[in-house]
MILOVEX-374718 format. One record per residue (C-alpha): residue in one letter; x, y, z. Coordinates in steps of 0.02 Angstrom, whole numbers, padded with zeros to 5 digits, always signed. Layout:
MILOVEX-374718
AXYZ ...
END
This chain:
MILOVEX-374718
M+00000+00001+00001 K+00063+00172-00045 A+00080+00321+00075 R-00084+00412+00103 K-00106+00598+00126 I-00188+00657+00292 R-00153+00843+00285 E-00037+00953+00184 G+00138+00882+00217 V+00069+00744+00330 Y+00058+00564+00270 W+00011+00392+00336 M+00139+00262+00303 G+00152+00084+00368 A+00083-00087+00337 V-00077-00189+00357 D-00043-00362+00432 W-00199-00454+00380 D-00142-00628+00435 R-00060-00604+00604 R-00157-00697+00738 L-00045-00687+00891 F+00049-00544+00971 D+00193-00565+01095 S+00163-00752+01081 L+00014-00719+01198 I-00120-00602+01136 P-00248-00662+01006 L-00269-00553+00853 P-00434-00607+00777 D-00437-00459+00659 G-00251-00439+00619 T-00171-00270+00644 T-00085-00122+00564 Y+00084-00044+00599 N+00060+00142+00570 A+00203+00264+00541 Y+00180+00446+00490 L+00286+00561+00385 I+00283+00749+00421 Q+00368+00863+00292 G+00396+01038+00357 S+00466+01185+00261 E+00640+01153+00333 K+00647+00975+00407 T+00562+00806+00388 A+00515+00687+00524 L+00458+00506+00521 L+00350+00457+00671 D+00384+00275+00720 S+00413+00136+00598 V+00342-00040+00573 D+00364-00216+00633 P+00526-00290+00563 S+00425-00417+00462 M+00353-00270+00361 V+00513-00168+00335 D+00509-00186+00148 T+00338-00105+00137 L+00399+00048+00235 L+00558+00063+00133 F+00453+00057-00029 Q+00346+00200+00035 L+00502+00301+00075 E+00581+00280-00098 G+00534+00455-00154 V+00578+00539+00011 Q+00748+00619-00013 N+00789+00659+00167 I+00730+00620+00343 D+00804+00726+00482 Y+00717+00649+00630 V+00640+00480+00675 I+00521+00507+00820 A+00518+00347+00927 H+00367+00356+01040 H+00392+00180+01106 A+00535+00055+01103 E+00433-00102+01072 Q+00486-00181+00908 D+00318-00176+00819 H+00345+00013+00818 S+00532+00028+00824 G+00593-00129+00737 A+00623-00049+00565 I+00713+00107+00637 P+00887+00035+00605 D+00841+00008+00421 V+00779+00191+00412 L+00940+00253+00494 E+01043+00153+00370 K+00948+00235+00224 Y+00957+00412+00300 Q+01130+00429+00374 N+01100+00600+00449 A+00937+00558+00534 K+00926+00568+00724 V+00814+00467+00837 V+00708+00579+00948 T+00642+00494+01105 T+00626+00509+01293 P+00779+00482+01403 K+00713+00311+01453 G+00672+00273+01274 K+00852+00306+01224 G+00915+00173+01343 M+00785+00047+01291 L+00811+00074+01102 A+00997+00056+01124 D+00970-00106+01218 L+00843-00179+01099 L+00906-00118+00929 C+01090-00077+00963 I+01068+00102+00897 P+01229+00198+00930 E+01237+00341+01055 E+01271+00477+00928 R+01109+00444+00834 F+00998+00498+00981 I+00917+00660+01033 T+00817+00653+01195 V+00672+00769+01232 D+00592+00823+01396 D+00408+00825+01434 G+00331+00974+01344 E+00484+01007+01234 T+00455+01059+01054 L+00545+01030+00891 S+00524+01143+00737 L+00516+01075+00562 G+00500+01252+00495 N+00316+01284+00467 K+00266+01133+00577 T+00298+01113+00762 L+00304+00950+00860 E+00265+00953+01043 F+00315+00798+01145 I+00210+00743+01291 H+00277+00606+01403 T+00145+00473+01436 P+00233+00342+01543 W+00161+00167+01560 V+00058+00177+01402 H+00108+00038+01412 W+00296+00039+01444 P+00388+00168+01554 E+00471+00262+01412 T+00318+00308+01308 M+00269+00478+01239 V+00148+00556+01114 T+00175+00697+00986 Y+00055+00843+00955 L+00070+00927+00784 R+00017+01102+00834 E-00020+01179+00663 D-00131+01034+00607 N-00206+00986+00776 I-00153+00805+00760 L-00106+00697+00910 F+00006+00550+00865 T-00017+00428+01009 C+00074+00265+00963 D-00007+00128+01073 F-00119+00251+01165 F-00295+00235+01092 G-00237+00098+00972 S-00335-00050+00905 H-00274-00212+00829 L-00380-00205+00672 A-00320-00243+00493 T-00415-00123+00380 T-00395-00018+00225 D-00497+00122+00307 L-00381+00267+00345 Y-00509+00339+00463 V-00635+00255+00580 A-00780+00200+00470 D-00869+00075+00587 E-00865+00142+00765 A-00942-00012+00841 R-00809-00125+00767 V-00669-00008+00815 Y-00740+00012+00991 E-00728-00174+01025 A-00552-00185+00949 A-00493-00036+01050 K-00571-00104+01209 R-00485-00269+01181 Y-00322-00177+01155 Y-00345-00074+01311 A-00394-00226+01414 E-00247-00331+01359 I-00104-00206+01379 M-00165-00042+01460 M-00281-00098+01600 P-00141-00137+01726 F-00090+00047+01718 R-00268+00115+01731 K-00230+00246+01865 I-00076+00313+01772 I-00177+00321+01608 Q-00300+00429+01701 K-00163+00555+01730 N-00104+00541+01550 L-00279+00580+01488 E-00272+00740+01593 K-00104+00786+01517 I-00173+00789+01337 K-00320+00901+01386 G-00320+01082+01337 R-00260+01055+01160 E-00371+01068+01008 V-00365+00896+00930 D-00445+00862+00761 L-00366+00693+00731 I-00295+00556+00842 A-00171+00452+00745 P-00120+00293+00836 S+00007+00164+00781 H-00119+00022+00771 G-00289+00032+00687 P-00376+00176+00596 I-00356+00361+00632 Y-00495+00442+00738 D-00570+00592+00647 R-00693+00606+00791 P-00571+00606+00939 A-00710+00622+01070 F-00765+00445+01025 I-00605+00361+01088 I-00568+00487+01227 E-00739+00465+01304 A-00719+00274+01292 Y-00554+00280+01384 Q-00623+00393+01517 D-00758+00262+01549 W-00634+00116+01548 V-00510+00197+01668 S-00642+00259+01791 G-00650+00180+01961 N-00832+00131+01942 P-00869-00045+01879 K-01038-00098+01810 N-01169-00222+01872 V-01070-00363+01789 V-01004-00533+01844 V-00868-00619+01746 L-00865-00808+01768 P-00720-00904+01694 Y-00725-01089+01732 I-00672-01268+01688 S-00773-01423+01714 M-00705-01599+01694 H-00852-01713+01728 G-00999-01592+01735 S-01011-01548+01918 T-00935-01375+01904 Q-01027-01339+01742 K-01192-01379+01828 M-01148-01255+01967 V-01099-01123+01841 A-01260-01138+01743 Y-01364-01127+01902 L-01270-00976+01966 V-01281-00885+01800 G-01469-00911+01801 A-01489-00851+01980 L-01389-00694+01945 A-01486-00658+01785 E-01649-00668+01883 K-01582-00536+01998 G-01539-00417+01855 V-01352-00449+01855 T-01264-00460+01687 V-01152-00613+01675 Y-01012-00656+01553 Q-00974-00843+01559 F-00811-00912+01490 D-00771-01097+01467 L-00578-01088+01477 V-00561-01239+01364 V-00616-01132+01213 T-00604-00951+01277 D-00517-00813+01180 I-00422-00730+01323 G-00448-00562+01239 K-00635-00581+01259 L-00609-00624+01443 A-00500-00468+01463 I-00634-00358+01378 A-00765-00421+01500 L-00653-00384+01648 V-00643-00199+01601 D-00819-00169+01667 A-00840-00309+01795 A-00883-00277+01976 T-00863-00461+02023 I-00763-00610+01962 V-00821-00785+02008 I-00698-00924+01964 G-00762-01099+01936 T-00647-01250+01952 P-00643-01435+01981 T-00505-01503+02094 I-00347-01585+02026 H-00231-01659+02160 F-00305-01545+02294 G-00289-01385+02191 P-00376-01291+02046 H-00368-01344+01862 P-00211-01274+01776 N-00320-01176+01654 V-00405-01092+01802 V-00234-01052+01876 Y-00188-00967+01712 A-00352-00867+01709 A-00329-00810+01891 Y-00148-00762+01853 L-00204-00663+01701 A-00338-00570+01800 N-00211-00532+01932 A-00089-00462+01804 L-00224-00358+01714 R-00284-00278+01878 P-00462-00239+01830 K-00569-00132+01941 V-00669-00279+02013 K-00724-00259+02193 F-00780-00434+02237 A-00727-00613+02201 S-00785-00788+02241 I-00745-00968+02196 I-00864-01108+02152 G-00821-01286+02107 S-00810-01470+02155 Y-00695-01601+02222 G-00688-01787+02248 W-00602-01812+02416 S-00516-01652+02469 S-00478-01479+02402 K-00370-01326+02432 A-00432-01240+02276 V-00507-01091+02369 E-00347-01049+02466 Q-00239-01073+02311 I-00347-00965+02197 A-00362-00828+02328 G-00172-00828+02341 L-00158-00801+02153 I-00254-00634+02147 P-00175-00517+02277 N-00171-00370+02153 L-00359-00368+02138 R-00384-00313+02323 V-00562-00385+02319 E-00679-00436+02454 I-00692-00626+02444 L-00875-00681+02453 E-00919-00850+02531 P-00861-00986+02407 V-00970-01133+02360 I-00872-01298+02345 C-00967-01461+02333 K-00914-01639+02353 G-00956-01738+02196 F-01109-01685+02102 P-01202-01533+02172 R-01358-01566+02274 E-01497-01460+02346 A-01393-01386+02485 D-01261-01332+02357 F-01392-01249+02246 Q-01460-01160+02399 A-01281-01095+02436 L-01270-01035+02256 D-01435-00942+02280 V-01360-00857+02432 L-01204-00811+02335 A-01309-00740+02192 A-01409-00636+02317 T-01252-00575+02403 I-01175-00520+02239 A-01333-00431+02181 N-01349-00341+02351 K-01166-00290+02351 H-01184-00216+02179 K-01341-00120+02230 E-01261-00057+02389 H-01114+00017+02289 G-01226+00089+02154 F-01160-00017+02013 T-01279-00008+01866 
END
């Protein structure tokens, strides 16, 4: 795909990766992704903002064939899907300097072996003139690494945000055309990599306020020509108020735990609680992460294997602990044959959640009437807790 004009002297470059289905050997990419770079040609200087994944370097170099000179390569983030082609760009443009944060300099040197003399570091709020265009650099740490920043192009009111506001979505649309589709992709993106830093992202949202922004141009997914759409979504996601939602990841080996899950889901639904149920044998972990963004309660369902929880449940609990959603309550349901320490072990896996543990329901063998009554009590407790805290 050729470079595409955004504004006078401002161009999208990069690549659409239609077929990539896994990121960081961990994160599912059901819709592929894009690697967005941007070229800004001022009256005196030219800057390339970010690059592409190393697998797509030939695409970027093709787009740059007619560009005679690049003075600056702006590196918002050191992760290789954005920075990986920078050494190739520096090889092509021998006088180009890499502009990044002080922490970014160290990380890029470590990851890409870029020599010391090719760097320029910029402070928070510092500007760089390209002649008739001015770049303002805003440090946004932990979006989602410690060295990250964004760039504001003052004359054109464009905010280049790298991972901030991004979405893994392979598309030929330069701008957002289907807000519903982009919303889910952006929420997945936030859930999988941004959610652990929710409170810091709240501060970074405040930092970009006060500027007139006509376009938000991230490094993954389409450009937002209605910036309020994604800013308002982020404000909701990072807020401290969950919704009247229960997330219920579970495993069942011989049907006992599944019977308990089905009963609890029905009991919660009758009380007006929204439930998202995930069988961990087939679950897309990205979908689980999306559901956790809004959840007030997580209930983990597990059978017992050698006194402890199923390994897939351990993984889900570890993932939830790492993502640090704003859940307020947690419980465990499940079954065992002769003995179980599943409750104690799962509770020990989620210290980051800082939740109130509601009375677990663990049955011996197949659930009976007393177990279903205990599940009714758990459902009532969850519904009442949500009402007491005003979760809607």
